[in-house]
KEKE-3310 file (N, C-alpha, C; in steps of 0.2 Angstrom, whole numbers, plus 5000, padded with zeros to 4 digits):
npx = (5605:5601:5599:5584:5582:5593:5598:5608:5614:5604:5598:5587:5584:5573:5570:5570:5574:5568:5570:5568:5572:5585:5600:5597:5598:5595:5591:5581:5576:5577:5562:5554:5539:5539:5537:5536:5534:5527:5523:5512:5521:5533:5543:5542:5535:5543:5555:5551:5548:5560:5566:5558:5563:5557:5560:5574:5588:5597:5608:5619:5615:5606:5601:5592:5587:5600:5604:5611:5603:5606:5617:5613:5599:5588:5588:5586:5573:5565:5565:5556:5540:5528:5515:5506:5501:5491:5477:5479:5475:5470:5455:5448:5453:5450:5452:5459:5465:5473:5482:5488:5494:5503:5511:5517:5524:5535:5541:5537:5535:5521:5517:5521:5514:5503:5490:5476:5477:5482:5471:5462:5467:5466:5453:5445:5440:5427:5426:5434:5433:5426:5425:5438:5435:5422:5424:5424:5431:5439:5441:5448:5460:5464:5467:5478:5487:5488:5493:5506:5512:5514:5526:5532:5540:5552:5551:5538:5531:5520:5511:5501:5490:5477:5469:5453:5447:5435:5431:5430:5436:5448:5453:5453:5463:5475:5475:5480:5492:5499:5499:5508:5519:5522:5526:5538:5540:5546:5539:5535:5528:5518:5508:5494:5486:5489:5487:5486:5499:5505:5500:5504:5518:5535:5546:5549:5552:5553:5551:5553:5552:5561:5571:5578:5571:5568:5571:5567:5563:5546:5540:5550:5550:5538:5539:5546:5538:5534:5523:5509:5492:5480:5463:5452:5439:5430:5422:5413:5404:5414:5420:5432:5447:5460:5477:5495:5512:5519:5509:5506:5495:5478:5461:5443:5433:5420:5406:5411:5424:5441:5454:5471:5487:5504:5522:5530:5542:5543:5533:5521:5506:5502:5507:5499:5487:5489:5492:5479:5472:5477:5473:5460:5451:5440:5442:5434:5435:5448:5457:5469:5478:5488:5503:5503:5508:5504:5505:5519:5523:5518:5525:5538:5538:5532:5542:5553:5549)
npy = (5139:5122:5111:5102:5096:5094:5099:5096:5102:5094:5083:5077:5067:5059:5044:5046:5059:5070:5082:5084:5089:5102:5104:5108:5116:5118:5122:5115:5123:5117:5115:5123:5129:5125:5131:5123:5128:5129:5129:5117:5102:5107:5101:5098:5086:5076:5079:5077:5063:5058:5061:5053:5040:5034:5038:5037:5048:5058:5065:5074:5077:5072:5075:5069:5074:5074:5061:5053:5050:5040:5033:5030:5025:5019:5025:5038:5037:5034:5046:5054:5058:5055:5063:5059:5066:5059:5050:5036:5021:5006:4999:4990:4990:4996:5013:5012:4999:5002:5012:5004:4994:5002:5007:4995:4991:5001:4996:4999:4996:4987:4992:5005:5012:5025:5025:5028:5041:5047:5046:5053:5065:5069:5069:5057:5048:5043:5036:5026:5012:5010:5004:5010:5013:5019:5032:5050:5061:5071:5065:5054:5060:5066:5054:5049:5059:5055:5042:5045:5050:5039:5034:5044:5054:5067:5075:5081:5079:5087:5084:5094:5094:5098:5098:5097:5097:5103:5119:5119:5106:5108:5119:5112:5102:5111:5116:5105:5103:5114:5112:5101:5107:5116:5107:5104:5097:5098:5105:5102:5109:5108:5116:5123:5132:5147:5157:5149:5145:5158:5161:5151:5147:5149:5150:5150:5141:5142:5132:5131:5124:5114:5121:5130:5145:5154:5157:5161:5169:5171:5184:5192:5188:5191:5205:5207:5210:5220:5227:5237:5241:5253:5258:5270:5280:5292:5308:5307:5299:5289:5294:5292:5283:5288:5293:5289:5289:5282:5273:5256:5248:5252:5251:5251:5248:5250:5261:5274:5270:5268:5257:5256:5251:5251:5253:5251:5255:5266:5275:5281:5280:5292:5300:5295:5300:5314:5314:5311:5322:5333:5331:5334:5327:5324:5317:5304:5293:5281:5266:5255:5240:5229:5220:5202:5185:5178:5187:5189:5176:5174:5184:5179:5166:5168:5176:5168:5159)
npz = (5720:5721:5707:5703:5691:5678:5663:5649:5634:5627:5614:5601:5588:5577:5568:5551:5551:5558:5569:5585:5597:5600:5605:5618:5634:5651:5668:5681:5695:5712:5722:5716:5706:5690:5673:5658:5642:5625:5608:5600:5595:5598:5605:5619:5625:5620:5627:5640:5640:5638:5650:5658:5653:5643:5630:5620:5620:5608:5609:5621:5639:5654:5671:5685:5700:5703:5698:5684:5669:5661:5667:5679:5679:5686:5699:5694:5688:5699:5706:5700:5696:5684:5675:5662:5646:5639:5644:5653:5659:5667:5664:5671:5684:5701:5707:5720:5718:5707:5712:5722:5715:5707:5717:5721:5709:5710:5721:5734:5751:5758:5771:5770:5761:5754:5750:5754:5758:5747:5738:5745:5744:5731:5730:5728:5736:5738:5727:5727:5726:5714:5697:5687:5674:5675:5679:5678:5665:5672:5684:5681:5677:5689:5696:5689:5693:5707:5705:5700:5712:5721:5725:5732:5725:5723:5713:5702:5687:5676:5662:5652:5662:5664:5653:5646:5658:5669:5677:5691:5695:5690:5698:5710:5707:5706:5718:5725:5719:5723:5737:5737:5732:5742:5752:5748:5735:5719:5705:5688:5674:5660:5649:5639:5644:5646:5656:5667:5669:5671:5683:5692:5690:5696:5688:5670:5655:5638:5623:5606:5590:5594:5600:5614:5619:5628:5646:5661:5677:5680:5681:5676:5663:5658:5659:5648:5637:5624:5618:5622:5627:5626:5629:5624:5627:5618:5616:5605:5592:5581:5566:5559:5561:5573:5568:5570:5569:5578:5583:5584:5581:5578:5582:5581:5595:5599:5598:5601:5606:5606:5603:5606:5601:5607:5607:5622:5624:5616:5618:5630:5640:5642:5632:5621:5625:5624:5610:5605:5610:5604:5592:5593:5600:5613:5628:5637:5645:5650:5648:5652:5647:5654:5648:5646:5650:5638:5628:5628:5625:5612:5605:5606:5601:5588:5583:5582:5573)
capx = (5600:5602:5595:5581:5583:5599:5598:5614:5614:5600:5596:5584:5582:5569:5571:5567:5577:5564:5574:5563:5576:5591:5605:5593:5601:5592:5590:5575:5578:5573:5557:5550:5535:5543:5533:5539:5529:5529:5518:5512:5526:5539:5548:5540:5533:5549:5559:5548:5548:5567:5567:5555:5566:5553:5563:5581:5591:5602:5614:5618:5615:5601:5601:5586:5589:5607:5606:5611:5597:5610:5622:5609:5592:5583:5587:5583:5566:5562:5565:5552:5533:5526:5508:5506:5496:5486:5474:5481:5473:5467:5448:5446:5455:5448:5457:5463:5469:5478:5487:5492:5498:5508:5516:5521:5529:5540:5544:5535:5532:5514:5516:5523:5510:5499:5484:5470:5479:5482:5464:5458:5471:5464:5446:5443:5439:5421:5426:5440:5432:5423:5430:5441:5431:5416:5426:5424:5438:5443:5443:5454:5466:5467:5469:5485:5492:5489:5498:5513:5515:5514:5533:5534:5545:5554:5549:5532:5530:5513:5510:5494:5486:5470:5466:5447:5445:5431:5435:5430:5441:5455:5455:5455:5470:5480:5476:5484:5499:5502:5501:5514:5525:5523:5529:5545:5540:5547:5534:5536:5521:5517:5501:5492:5482:5495:5485:5488:5507:5507:5498:5507:5525:5540:5550:5546:5556:5549:5554:5550:5555:5566:5576:5576:5571:5568:5571:5568:5558:5540:5539:5555:5548:5532:5542:5549:5533:5535:5517:5504:5486:5475:5457:5450:5432:5430:5415:5408:5405:5420:5420:5438:5452:5466:5483:5501:5517:5521:5504:5507:5488:5472:5455:5437:5430:5414:5404:5416:5429:5447:5460:5477:5493:5510:5527:5531:5549:5543:5529:5517:5499:5501:5509:5494:5482:5491:5491:5472:5469:5480:5469:5453:5447:5439:5443:5429:5438:5454:5458:5475:5479:5495:5505:5503:5512:5502:5509:5526:5523:5516:5530:5544:5537:5532:5549:5557:5546)
capy = (5134:5116:5109:5096:5093:5097:5096:5099:5100:5088:5083:5071:5066:5053:5041:5051:5066:5075:5084:5086:5094:5104:5106:5111:5116:5122:5118:5116:5124:5113:5118:5128:5126:5127:5130:5121:5130:5129:5127:5110:5100:5111:5096:5097:5079:5072:5080:5074:5056:5056:5061:5047:5034:5031:5039:5038:5054:5057:5068:5078:5073:5074:5072:5070:5074:5072:5055:5053:5046:5034:5029:5028:5025:5017:5030:5044:5036:5034:5052:5058:5056:5058:5063:5060:5070:5055:5047:5029:5017:4999:5001:4985:4991:5002:5018:5009:4994:5005:5015:4999:4991:5006:5007:4988:4992:5005:4992:5002:4991:4988:4997:5012:5015:5030:5024:5031:5048:5050:5046:5059:5072:5070:5069:5051:5043:5040:5032:5021:5005:5009:5003:5016:5015:5023:5039:5055:5063:5075:5060:5050:5064:5066:5047:5049:5063:5051:5037:5048:5051:5033:5032:5050:5057:5074:5079:5079:5082:5087:5086:5096:5090:5101:5097:5094:5097:5109:5124:5117:5101:5111:5122:5106:5100:5116:5117:5099:5104:5119:5109:5097:5111:5119:5102:5103:5094:5102:5103:5104:5110:5110:5118:5128:5138:5152:5160:5145:5146:5164:5162:5146:5146:5153:5151:5148:5140:5141:5129:5132:5121:5110:5125:5134:5152:5158:5153:5166:5170:5173:5191:5195:5186:5195:5212:5208:5212:5227:5230:5239:5243:5257:5259:5277:5282:5299:5311:5307:5293:5289:5294:5289:5282:5292:5290:5292:5285:5277:5269:5250:5246:5256:5248:5253:5243:5252:5267:5279:5267:5267:5253:5258:5247:5255:5250:5254:5259:5272:5280:5279:5281:5300:5302:5293:5305:5320:5314:5312:5328:5337:5329:5337:5322:5325:5310:5303:5287:5278:5260:5251:5233:5227:5214:5196:5179:5176:5192:5187:5169:5175:5188:5175:5160:5170:5179:5162:5154)
capz = (5721:5717:5702:5703:5684:5675:5656:5645:5626:5625:5607:5599:5581:5576:5561:5545:5551:5562:5575:5590:5602:5596:5609:5624:5641:5656:5675:5685:5702:5717:5726:5712:5701:5684:5667:5651:5637:5618:5603:5598:5591:5600:5608:5626:5627:5619:5633:5646:5639:5639:5657:5660:5651:5637:5623:5620:5617:5603:5612:5627:5646:5659:5677:5688:5707:5703:5695:5677:5667:5658:5671:5685:5677:5691:5704:5691:5687:5706:5709:5696:5695:5677:5674:5655:5643:5637:5650:5652:5665:5666:5665:5676:5691:5704:5709:5725:5716:5703:5716:5726:5709:5705:5722:5720:5704:5713:5727:5740:5755:5760:5777:5769:5755:5756:5745:5756:5759:5740:5736:5749:5742:5724:5730:5725:5742:5737:5721:5728:5724:5708:5692:5684:5668:5677:5682:5673:5663:5677:5689:5678:5677:5696:5697:5686:5698:5712:5703:5699:5718:5725:5727:5735:5721:5725:5707:5699:5680:5674:5655:5650:5666:5665:5647:5646:5665:5671:5681:5698:5696:5689:5704:5715:5705:5707:5726:5727:5717:5727:5743:5736:5731:5749:5756:5745:5729:5713:5700:5681:5671:5653:5648:5634:5647:5648:5662:5673:5670:5674:5690:5696:5689:5698:5682:5664:5649:5632:5618:5600:5585:5597:5603:5620:5617:5634:5652:5666:5681:5676:5681:5672:5656:5656:5658:5641:5632:5622:5616:5628:5624:5629:5626:5626:5625:5617:5617:5600:5588:5577:5558:5556:5567:5573:5565:5572:5566:5584:5585:5580:5579:5580:5580:5585:5599:5601:5594:5603:5609:5602:5606:5603:5604:5605:5610:5628:5624:5612:5621:5636:5639:5642:5625:5617:5627:5621:5603:5603:5612:5599:5586:5594:5603:5620:5631:5643:5649:5648:5652:5650:5648:5655:5645:5650:5647:5631:5624:5627:5622:5605:5603:5606:5596:5581:5581:5581:5568)
cpx = (5601:5597:5591:5582:5588:5599:5604:5614:5610:5597:5592:5582:5579:5571:5567:5570:5573:5568:5569:5566:5583:5595:5602:5597:5597:5592:5584:5576:5574:5568:5553:5544:5537:5538:5538:5534:5532:5523:5517:5517:5533:5545:5547:5539:5539:5554:5557:5549:5555:5569:5564:5558:5562:5555:5570:5584:5596:5609:5613:5617:5609:5602:5595:5588:5596:5609:5606:5606:5600:5613:5618:5601:5587:5582:5584:5575:5562:5561:5560:5545:5530:5518:5507:5500:5490:5483:5475:5479:5470:5460:5445:5448:5451:5453:5462:5468:5475:5484:5491:5497:5504:5514:5520:5526:5536:5543:5542:5532:5525:5513:5518:5519:5505:5493:5478:5471:5479:5475:5460:5461:5468:5456:5442:5441:5432:5421:5432:5439:5427:5428:5432:5437:5425:5418:5425:5431:5442:5445:5449:5461:5469:5469:5477:5490:5493:5494:5505:5516:5515:5520:5536:5540:5546:5552:5543:5531:5523:5512:5503:5489:5478:5466:5459:5444:5441:5434:5435:5436:5448:5457:5457:5462:5476:5481:5481:5491:5502:5504:5507:5520:5527:5527:5536:5545:5541:5542:5536:5530:5521:5509:5500:5488:5488:5493:5487:5496:5509:5506:5502:5515:5529:5545:5547:5552:5551:5553:5550:5555:5561:5571:5573:5576:5570:5568:5572:5562:5552:5539:5544:5553:5543:5534:5545:5544:5533:5528:5512:5498:5482:5469:5454:5443:5432:5423:5411:5409:5411:5418:5426:5442:5458:5472:5489:5506:5520:5515:5505:5500:5483:5466:5449:5434:5423:5412:5409:5422:5435:5452:5466:5483:5499:5515:5529:5538:5549:5539:5525:5510:5497:5502:5503:5488:5483:5490:5483:5469:5471:5476:5462:5449:5446:5438:5438:5432:5444:5456:5465:5475:5486:5497:5505:5508:5510:5505:5516:5527:5523:5522:5536:5543:5536:5538:5554:5555:5550)
cpy = (5128:5114:5102:5092:5097:5094:5100:5097:5094:5088:5076:5071:5059:5051:5045:5058:5071:5076:5087:5091:5095:5108:5111:5110:5121:5118:5120:5117:5119:5118:5123:5125:5129:5126:5128:5122:5129:5127:5119:5108:5103:5106:5095:5090:5075:5073:5077:5066:5054:5056:5055:5040:5031:5033:5040:5044:5053:5060:5072:5073:5076:5071:5074:5069:5072:5065:5055:5048:5040:5030:5027:5029:5024:5022:5037:5043:5036:5041:5057:5054:5059:5058:5064:5064:5065:5051:5039:5026:5010:5000:4996:4985:4997:5007:5015:5004:4997:5008:5009:4995:4995:5006:5000:4988:4996:5002:4996:4997:4992:4993:5004:5015:5020:5030:5029:5039:5051:5050:5052:5065:5074:5070:5063:5046:5039:5036:5027:5014:5004:5008:5010:5018:5019:5030:5044:5057:5066:5070:5056:5054:5065:5060:5047:5053:5058:5045:5039:5049:5045:5032:5039:5053:5064:5078:5076:5083:5081:5089:5087:5093:5092:5101:5094:5094:5103:5113:5122:5111:5104:5115:5117:5104:5105:5117:5111:5100:5109:5116:5105:5101:5114:5113:5100:5100:5099:5100:5106:5104:5111:5111:5123:5133:5142:5156:5156:5145:5152:5164:5157:5146:5151:5155:5148:5147:5139:5138:5130:5129:5117:5114:5129:5141:5157:5154:5159:5166:5173:5180:5194:5194:5190:5203:5213:5210:5219:5231:5231:5242:5248:5258:5266:5278:5290:5302:5311:5301:5294:5289:5291:5288:5286:5289:5293:5287:5280:5273:5262:5247:5250:5253:5251:5247:5245:5259:5273:5277:5266:5262:5254:5254:5251:5251:5254:5258:5265:5277:5277:5281:5289:5303:5301:5298:5311:5320:5315:5319:5333:5337:5331:5332:5324:5318:5309:5298:5284:5272:5257:5244:5231:5220:5208:5191:5177:5181:5190:5180:5170:5179:5184:5169:5162:5173:5174:5157:5154)
cpz = (5717:5712:5703:5697:5681:5668:5652:5638:5624:5618:5606:5592:5580:5569:5556:5546:5555:5568:5580:5596:5599:5602:5615:5630:5645:5663:5678:5692:5707:5721:5722:5708:5694:5677:5661:5646:5630:5614:5602:5594:5593:5602:5616:5628:5625:5625:5639:5646:5639:5646:5660:5658:5646:5630:5624:5617:5612:5605:5618:5634:5650:5665:5681:5696:5708:5700:5687:5674:5663:5662:5677:5684:5682:5696:5701:5690:5694:5709:5705:5696:5688:5677:5666:5652:5641:5644:5649:5659:5663:5668:5670:5683:5694:5706:5715:5723:5711:5707:5720:5721:5708:5711:5722:5715:5706:5719:5734:5745:5757:5766:5776:5763:5758:5752:5748:5756:5752:5737:5739:5746:5735:5724:5727:5730:5740:5731:5721:5726:5718:5702:5688:5677:5669:5679:5676:5670:5668:5682:5687:5678:5684:5698:5695:5690:5704:5711:5702:5706:5723:5728:5731:5732:5723:5719:5704:5692:5678:5667:5653:5655:5667:5658:5647:5653:5666:5676:5688:5699:5694:5695:5710:5714:5707:5715:5728:5725:5721:5734:5743:5736:5738:5753:5753:5738:5723:5708:5693:5677:5664:5652:5642:5637:5650:5655:5668:5674:5673:5681:5695:5696:5692:5692:5676:5659:5643:5626:5612:5594:5588:5600:5609:5618:5623:5640:5658:5671:5678:5676:5676:5664:5654:5655:5651:5636:5631:5620:5622:5624:5629:5626:5629:5623:5624:5617:5611:5596:5583:5569:5555:5562:5567:5571:5569:5570:5572:5586:5581:5578:5582:5578:5584:5588:5602:5597:5595:5607:5604:5606:5602:5606:5602:5609:5616:5628:5620:5614:5627:5635:5639:5635:5621:5619:5624:5613:5601:5605:5607:5593:5587:5597:5611:5624:5637:5647:5646:5652:5648:5651:5648:5651:5649:5647:5640:5626:5623:5623:5614:5602:5602:5601:5589:5579:5579:5576:5562)
residu = (MET:ASN:ALA:ALA:ILE:ALA:ILE:GLU:SER:LEU:SER:LYS:THR:TYR:LYS:GLY:GLY:LYS:GLN:ALA:LEU:ASP:ASN:VAL:SER:PHE:ASP:VAL:PRO:GLN:GLY:GLN:ILE:PHE:GLY:LEU:LEU:GLY:PRO:ASN:GLY:ALA:GLY:LYS:SER:THR:LEU:ILE:ASN:ILE:LEU:ALA:GLY:MET:VAL:ASN:LYS:SER:GLY:GLY:ALA:ALA:ARG:VAL:TRP:GLY:PHE:ASP:ILE:ASP:ALA:GLN:PRO:ARG:ASN:ALA:LYS:ARG:ALA:ILE:GLY:ILE:VAL:PRO:GLN:GLU:ILE:LEU:PHE:ASP:PRO:PHE:PHE:THR:PRO:ARG:GLU:ALA:LEU:GLU:ASN:GLN:ALA:GLY:LEU:TYR:GLY:VAL:PRO:LYS:GLY:GLN:ARG:GLN:THR:ASP:ALA:LEU:LEU:ALA:ALA:VAL:HIS:LEU:THR:ASP:LYS:ALA:ASP:ALA:TYR:ALA:ARG:THR:LEU:SER:GLY:GLY:MET:LYS:ARG:ARG:LEU:LEU:VAL:ALA:LYS:ALA:MET:VAL:HIS:SER:PRO:PRO:ILE:LEU:VAL:LEU:ASP:GLU:PRO:THR:ALA:GLY:VAL:ASP:ILE:ASP:LEU:ARG:GLN:GLN:LEU:TRP:ASP:TYR:VAL:ARG:SER:LEU:ASN:GLU:GLN:GLY:VAL:THR:VAL:VAL:LEU:THR:THR:HIS:TYR:LEU:GLU:GLU:ALA:GLU:GLN:LEU:CYS:ASP:ARG:ILE:ALA:ILE:ILE:ASN:HIS:GLY:LYS:LEU:ILE:ALA:ASN:GLU:PRO:THR:ARG:ASP:LEU:ILE:ALA:LYS:ALA:GLN:ASP:LYS:GLU:VAL:VAL:ILE:THR:VAL:ASN:ARG:GLU:LEU:ALA:ALA:LEU:PRO:GLU:HIS:ARG:ARG:PHE:LYS:LYS:VAL:SER:GLN:VAL:GLY:PRO:SER:ASP:ILE:ALA:ILE:THR:TYR:ALA:LYS:ASP:GLU:MET:ASN:ALA:GLY:ASP:VAL:VAL:ARG:VAL:LEU:ALA:ASP:ALA:GLY:TYR:GLU:LEU:ILE:ASP:ILE:ARG:THR:ARG:GLU:PRO:ASP:LEU:GLU:ASP:VAL:PHE:LEU:GLN:LEU:THR:ARG:GLY:ALA:ALA)
# end
């Protein structure tokens, strides 16, 4: 599959010696929703700002839709739309004026502009002629998405797009992003809402301390989680917690409920049940919790700390 974004040995060291990116290499496949995750300060925003032409790299190379960001910067910038983490807008422009001005900056002829369609897509038609300063935080974020799409770029980068957005507006935003992806737009997403990344992303890369520590299809990445939890209800109140050398963690979560964490490569839920039965516990109920992206994220980032 062709790469929408190709990053090779990308590095960035700021004045003072802070290394934000350390020899990072990965491709973003065309047509996917790609998650770029990492703790605060991991280097995600630096990488995005390099692609956007706002930060100069210290080493390595990057291509956007086949265009080298150094050799062909104008073509590279035209191939990507960036929705920044910060809410940036002119408070004295209306949403319609903001989109028209942005389209003009990209040289989109008036007859080819999609201002009304973009306003409708982000549910801002009724606010088209209101001053941007009167919009709510969620509306401002949706306006930023529309601004990023005025030149119809094949790649859309969303940097923490749902921070501070309520559930309903978040769902509207994701519906729009999914529709863009179905039309062929490659989407790169950074978010601290890991459940969003798990649901939306085809593939996920994780950066920690400026280094790439994972880059796999989402399902494969989640399958790496080693810890699994089972909650067991027994027939009596607990006087003490059961112990076993292969139990990684045991906690009481109710008068007669025990949560047991174990490594799935060492035992399974049946083994846990047998251990408790051998210890004289009569089991009333058993519930398992499958690992999710948060488990893998914490496992990888803590291990690389």
